[in-house]
N, C-alpha and C positions, 0 to 999 in steps of 0.2 A: 544536497541532494533530499531527496523526500524521504522521512522516517517512517515506518510503517507500525501503526498500531499499538504505539508505545503510552503510557500514561503518566510519565515522570518528569516531562519537558514543561517548564512554566511560562516559557515567553512565547509570544505571538507576534509576527512581524505582519505588520498590517499596509496596504496600501489603499490611497484614498479612502481612508476610513472616514472623515467627517462627512462626506457625501452620503456614506453607507448608512451611519447614525441617525441621520436625517431623514432616511427612508425617501429616497428622490425617487419620483415615479416617472413613468415611462413619456412624459410631456417634458422632462429635463434631459440633459444629456446631449448626445449627437442630433442630426437632423431627423433621424428616425427613432429618437428615443435612447434608451441605454438597457443595458442587461447588467445584473449585479451577479459576480461570480466569487465563490468561496472555494478557493483550491489549497492544496499541498504547496508548500513551500519549493521554489525551481521545478513545478511538476508541469511546466508548459513552455514552449520556445515563446518569448516575448514576441517574436515576429511575427507569429501566428494572430496575435492579438491586433497588432497592427494591421495586417493585411484583413482580419474581419472588419474592422472599423472602417479601412477604406471601402471593401466592398459593399457593406451592407449600409454605410452611415449612422450605424449603431455604436453609441459610446460604450465601452466597457469598464465598468468600474469593479478593480479586481481586488481581493483580500485574501490573504495567504494564513494557513493555521500549519501547526507543527505535528498535529496528534488528532486521532477522532476523538478521544475524550475531552481534548481543548475545544474543539468544533462543536459537539454535541450540545453542551449545556447554552453556548452562545445561540446557537439556532434555535433551541427551544424555547427560551428566554423570549425571542422577538426583539433583543437589544439591537438587532441589524435587520435591514429587510432584504435578504437575500433571494435570488431567482435559482440560480443554479450553484449545486454543490457536488463534491467528488469524494463522499465516503468509501469506507472498504466494506466489503461484505458481511461482515456480523453487525456492523453499525447500520446499514441499510435496512437489515432486518429490524432492528430495534426501532429506526425511523418508522418503518412501515407499520409496527405494533402500536406505535403512538399516534398514528395517523398524520403523518408531519409531510407525507409526499403527494404530489399530484400524479395521477396515471399516465403514463408517456401516451402520446397521440402519434403512433409511428407513421402515419399520411403525412405529418407535417415535419418529419425526421426521416427520410427515405434511404439518406446514406447508410443508416444505422443497420436495417435490414440487407441493404444492397452488398456492404464492404464487411461488416463483421462477420466472422466465422461462426457458424451455428452452433459450435462445440462450447463457446464462452456465453453463449446464451442458455445453454443447457446447464453448464455447470452453475450458472448463476439462480439457477431454479431452487438451489438449497438455500438460497437466504431471500430471493424474489419470486416466490412461486406464480409460475405463469408469466414472467418478465413483465409484470404489468408496470413497474415504477423504476427501473434502471437500464441503463445503457453502457455496457463494458468500454472503459478507458485505457486501463493498463492491467497487465496480470504479471504474477511471477511467481517464484518458489522462494523459499527459506533452507539455507544450505550452510555448509563450512567452507570458509575460506582460509587456506593455510599455505604457508611460504615453504618451497619445496626445499630451499636451502637450509630450513631450521627445524625440518621435522623428517625425522628417520624413515618413516615407512608411508605408504599411502594411506589417506584418510579414507574409511569408510562408515564409520559408525558414529553416532552421537555419543557413545561411551569413552571415546577418546580423548572427550573434552574432561573427563574427569582422571585423565593419565598423570601421575605425579611429577612425571618428568618433563611435562609441559607446565610446572608451575609457574605462577608469574608471567606465563606467555599466553596466557588465554582470556579472551574477550568475548563476552556476553551482553546480549542485549539488555538495556536496561528497560524492559517491557514485561509486564506480567504476563500476558497471553504467550508471547513468544519465549518467554525463558521457561515457563510451564510446559509450552510445546515440546521444548528440547527434552525436560526430565519425564515427562509422559510419554514420548516416544520410546525414550531409552528403556522405560519400564514395560513397555509393549501395550499401553494404555492409549484410548483415544484422546485428542488434544481438545476435544469439548466436553470429557469426561465431569459431571459432577459428584461423582460417587466419594463421600468423604475418605474411604480407606483409600483409594487409589489417590486421591488428593493429598493425602498425608504422606504418603509414600513418595509423591514427586517432591512435596515441600523437603522432607528430608534429605532427598537427594541432592536438592539445591543447596541445602545447609552443608552437606556434606562437601559439593563442591567448590564453596566459597572461599576456603584458603588457597585454591590453586589459581582463583581467578584475578588477573592484572586491574580488570576495572568491567564495570558495567558501563555500556557507553550507547550512543547512539551514531549519530555521524562519524565520531571520532574512529569507531573500527575500521572505516575506509581509509582514514589518512593514516592510522596506525599501522595498517598492514602494508600498506604502500610504502611506508617510511622503514619497515622493517622492526618496528617497535614491538612486534608480538608475532608468536609463531602460527598461531591458529585462532579463529574466531567464528562467530555467529554472523551471517550477513545476509541481504536480500540480493538474489539473483542480479537485478538491474545494476546495482553498485559493484558486484563482482565483475561484469563488463567491463565497466571504469576502470576499475582497480588494477585489471590484468593489462589493460592499454597503458597505464602508469609503472607498472611493474611487472614483467612477464615470468618473474619467478612465483608469482601465486596461482594457486589452482581452487576452481569451485566444486564441489561436490554435494549432490543430495544424499544424504546418509540412507544405508540400507533399510533402516528401521520406518523410515518413511517420512514426510514432512508437511508443511502447510502450503498450499496452492492456494493464492489470495486473486482477487478482483478487486479493482477499485472503479466505481461505475459512475456516470453521470446521473444525477438526479434532480428534479424540479421541487421546490417546495411546494406544499398545499397553497400556502398564502402568498405565492410569488408575485411582486408588482407587474412584472415584465414577461408574462408568460408566452407570449408570441415571439418575443426576442430571446427567450431561453431557448425555444425550440429552435430558431435560426442558428443559434450559438452552436447548441449540440451538434445540429445537423452538418453544420461547417467543420466542427472538430472530426468528425466523422468521415471527412471525406480524404480519398487516398493521400492525395501530395500533403495534406495538412497534419495528419496522422502520421505521415512520414518524418516529416520536421519535427514534430514533438516526439518521436522516437529518437531520431539522432540526437536531439537535445538533451533527454533524460534519461536514455538508455535502457529504460523498463520495457518489457515485452509489450507488442502491441497486438492487439486482437484482430486487428484490420487487416484483412487479406491483401486489399487494394494497396496498402501501403507496404506490405512485405514484398509484393510484386515489383514495387519500384526500388527496394536497396539494391545498391549497385555492388557494394563489396559482398562477394560470396562467402566470405567467412564469417560475416555478421549474418546473412540471410539464412546459413545453414549452422548458426552457433548453436551447440548443444545447451549453453547456458541462456540464451535469449530464446528460443526455441525448441525447447527439449521435447522429447517422445516421451510424454506422460506414461505411454502404454507399458512402458520397461519396468516403471517402478511400483512398489507396492505401500499400500497403506498411506495414499495422501489423501489430505481431507481439506476442506474450506472451513474457516471459522464460522462460525454460527452464534448467534446471540442467544446466552444462557439465561436471560431474564434479571431481575433486580438481585433476586436472593443469590444466583450464580455468580453475578458481579461481585457481590458484598463478599461471597466466600473466598473468590479468588484474591480480592484486594486485601483481604484479612490476612490470607496465607502469605501473600507477599511481601506484608510488611514484616511478618515474623522472619522470613528469609533475610531482609533486607536490615535487621534491627538483629540478628542474632550474631 
């Protein structure tokens, strides 16, 4: 499954990489050219790519990344000529700031405005003012997953990840922003703070917690929780849906102190060699039936109203994990880009946590 916003994974799994590195143009590929897509691992139903190629005659050259932090320098360097990329909110802000994205022509992507709920475009304005450069693809929350057979009381707070009775049974995300988000929210701070005093407090909280943590993980939190190898862990909502299918003893909760509500969106690169085909690809992915197939495959929440209307399983259509009523929660935030100095500050503090 896709991992969100972490910066510790080193491997990138790539498909059709030689074709990408040669910068194939629209005159190559399928009968109507090609589109070169860079997306998270396992973040699309492969059948939808086949369907797009069959319907349009456009060849999809597909490449995958594990983290925003791996994706960004590869795109920035121009080492590969991508058309469509799917970054997260704060990384989109960084790409806009560095003039890497092409404005979206919504006239050529009619399914976006037609099918995607307006609230997600409104939320996107925090990182894409005016909704000029991005189209929401998936969204979700970060919360706590716990095993009801291994935890004595209901979990309601981030502070319970510091409870000594769960020593060696706690899983934390191996991600600078997500790890700090937990400590920041527990201490009553914004997860976008750059205040040195607040960040020092959050850092010290993470160092204090470290002896209780079984592991800092990414995908493994899903597998460990399903297998009963840990009692409690930080997880993304889409993966929580999957884990509950595999182990009904698992429960997901958004802590009372608030959390991150994230959005991953399609963008078109400024120097995309196949912009017209990029627009056709995004429009296809915004179609209701296609968005439904992708939702069912990856289990991360879809912002697509047409797709949600097609969900036949009422328990999923009305799931409080997949489609929570966010109005009942306080202190929900979306990550924003903190600038080079902010990134450096967080990364240096994270190194202190990991090395302590």
